[in-house]
N, C-alpha and C positions, 0 to 999 in steps of 0.2 A: 658742904652745900647744905644747909636748914632746912632738909628735906619734912622736916616735923609739921614745916607750915601748910605742906599741902594736902589737900583736901582726899579723902581716901577713897576709891573707886569702887563701886560693887560691883565689877566686870572681871573680878580677877577669882580664877576658878584652881581647885585640885585636881589632877586627874587620878582615878583609879588605879593605875599602873598598865603596864604591859609591855611587854619587853619588843627590844625592834628588831625585825628581820632584816629590813632596808632601810637605806638613808633618804628621807626626805629631802627634799629640796626646792630648784626653779628659781624665779627670779628673787624668792626670800631666803634663799639658801645663807646659812648663817654661819658666824665666822670660824667652829671648829671644822663644820664641812667643808668649807676653803680648804684648811690644811688636809684633809683625809683625800677629798680629790685628788689633791696635788702630789702626796703619798703614793694612792694607788694607781695613778699613770704615769709616772716615774718609774715604779716597779714594774710596770706591764710596760713601757714603751709608748704608752697611746697619748694622744693628744686629751689634755684634761677636759677638752669641751663634747668627744665623744660620753667623755663619762657623767659629765653636768647632762648631756641631752637626755639621761637615762633618770635622771633626777629630775628630771622639768616637770612644771604642773601649769594647768590652764586659772583660768579668771573666773571662774564660772560662778554660780550664788552658793548661799549656804547649803551645806550638807549635813544630813543626821551624822551624830554624832557614836563612834561604836565605843569609845570608853567610858566608864563611870565615874561622874563628876562631883566635888564637893568642896563646901567652902575653904579655904586655906587656914590653918592654924596661925594664929596670930602671935607669931616671930617676928625679929626684928626686920628680919629682910624680905619678909610678906608682907610688913607695913611698909617698907622703905617701896617694893613694888605698886602695891597700892596705892601709895603717894604721887609717883612718877606717872601710872597711867592715869590717874584722877589730875594732872595736870595737864598732861595729853588732850583727857576729852574736853576739858574748861578750853583749853588754847583752839583747839581745831572746829570746836562748837562756836567760839566766838570767830574765827574767822569765815566758818560758813554762813552763819548768822550775818556776816557784814555782805557778803553774795548774795544773800537773798535764799540760801539754802539750809538744809538741814543734816548735821552733821550725825553720821551711823558710828556707833562706838562696837571698837571689838570687844574680845573679851582676849581675856591672857590668861592661858593655862599653866599652871605650874607642875612640874613633872620629876619624877627621878628614875633614872637608868631608860629608860623607853616610852613612847606614846603613842596612840594610835588618833592620826588626825586625818582628813578629808582628804590630804594631800598622800596616804600612807602612813605606813610604820616610819616612824624615827628614834634613833638613838640618840643618848646624850651628848655624842661625839660630834653629832652636827652643829650642835651651839644653838641660840636662840635663831629661831625661824617663824616666818609669815605665812600662813596658810590660803590662797586665794578660796579655795575651795569650801573652806569654813569662816573664812574672815578672822580667823583669830593668830594671834600670835601665843609661841611655844617657845616657854625660857623652863631651862633646868638650871636652876638659882646655884647650882655648883661651877656654875660656867664664870658666875663673880669671881670665884675663889683663881679658876685659869686666867682669866684675865689680868687679874694683879699679880700670880707666879710665874705665868707661862708666857705671858706678854708685854710682864711689867707696865702696866696700866692700872694703877693703884687711883681709888678715891671712888666717893658717890657720884660723883659729875658721869665720870667715865664711864662706869655702869647704867645709869639713867641715859647718857647717848647711845646705848647699846638697846635700850628699850624702843626711845625714839626713834633710832631708825628702821626698826621692824614695825611701829606704829607708821612711821612715812611710807612703808612699802603697803600696807594699811590705803591711806590717803592714795596713793597711786592708782588702787583698786577702783578703788570710789569715784575717781577721774577719769576712767579708762585708759588710762597709760599702759598698763599693762596687755591689754587688750590691743590698742594701737601697738604696742611692741611687736605683738604676736601676727600681726598681721605684715609688719614691714619684714618681720624674719620671713614670710611665708612669700613677702613678692622680692626675695633675694639679697636682702641687708647684711651685712654679716652681724653676728652677735659677740664673736670674741675682737679682740684688739683693743689696744690703749686707747681707740675711739670709738668700740663697736655700741650696739644697742644695749647690751645686758652691764656694760658700764657706764654707759650713759644711763640707765633704771638705778641701777647704786648709787651712783654718784648724786641723783634727783634725791632719793632718801636721804641721802647724806645733809642734803642741802634744807631739807622738807625739818629733818632735825635739829637744824642749826637754827630755824624760824622757828620751831619750837621751845627751845633756848630762850631766845630772844625775848618772845612774847611771858613765857612764862617769869622770866626774870623782872618783868614790867608788872605783873600782877602779882609776883611774890615777894620779890627782892630777897632771896633764899640763895643766891650763889657769894660764895665768899672766896678770898683770895686762892688762888691757885685752881680754883674748881674748874676754868675756860681751859687751861693749860693740862689737864687731868682727862677733859674728852678729846683735845687734840692729840695727845698722846695716844689714845685707845687707836681715833683713825689712824695715826701714822702703823702705828703696831700692827694692822689689818691692811695694809695695801697688798696689792699683787705683788710687788717686787718684793716687796720684803720678805713675804710670805714663801714665793717662790726663791728666795735666796736662800735659805732655812732647810724647805724642801729637797732643792735639785743641787743648790751653791751657785745658779746662775739666774739670770733672769729672760723668761721670752716674752715680750710684751704685745705680740699677737696672740697670744694665751691668754691674756688679760680678762678677767670675767668682772672684778669690781671696782679698778683703778689703782692707778698707784696710790703711796704714800701723800707723796704732794698731792694728788688730785682730789684725795679724801680728805685732807686737811683745808686744800681751797673750798672745795664746794660746801663742807660743813662751814668756815668762818665766813664765806659769802652768806650764808642762811642768815647765821649769828649776825653780822654786820648790819644786815639791809632789816633782818624779820620781816621780810616779803615773800610770798611763796613765786611771785611774778621773776623773782630774780634766780629761780630753781631751775629755768631753761634749759637743761643741759643736751636735749634735743636738736634745739634751735643753735646749737655753738659750734663753731667750728673746730677750736681749739679747746680742749678740757684743763 
């Protein structure tokens, strides 16, 4: 991936620190957090959704920040994050302009160890996550090492997919998807399960990441051989079925929250092949 071609975003900041006392989660729960939830629930003999419900968050407006933030150091990883976020800003701004709207850019907060957000304190174990309360993406860049070493998903485009997925949650927040999902939940629609609301929301974020990848390639021509495959490998590695198999040795589809490996691959590919957000209506599909 020729990420150096990307425009650097000015919306990347570094958190001033702060250890985590509890895990942040909700609709934007990070990849590492999924594993933690499954391990804890397995050890306690509880349904993972009971724990996930404790980590849930709303989709309110921006909230004041508790941590001190500063500009990130100019390391290669930080420059990569700025380039990918800059590309998401350009792509989604163009999509919004085409629809007669204006895209509200999120900030991306880099942290180490733990961070305080409007959704509460979070440790690096949670992985990348989006907080609707302050409309910010949070990323401990050490997760990139975990992505490669633990999940066997290497390559810059795999890392870019992770960022684009969290930005996809921001787009959902702007579109009111998170609010509507919560309304449906309150009316009794199930969150869990292979076709539950949580899975549909996560798969739509995957599809939005695919739309970004399509449009970014049109703008920059920065993908190289094997890049798409690396993103698909990342999507495969973080499927609910694969994570459950690793955590407990068997799969329980009724407790899915993010979608199976096949589902995640399918919806990222759908967005990438079509390049159109109208192809990402996971909530209107009977079969995912």
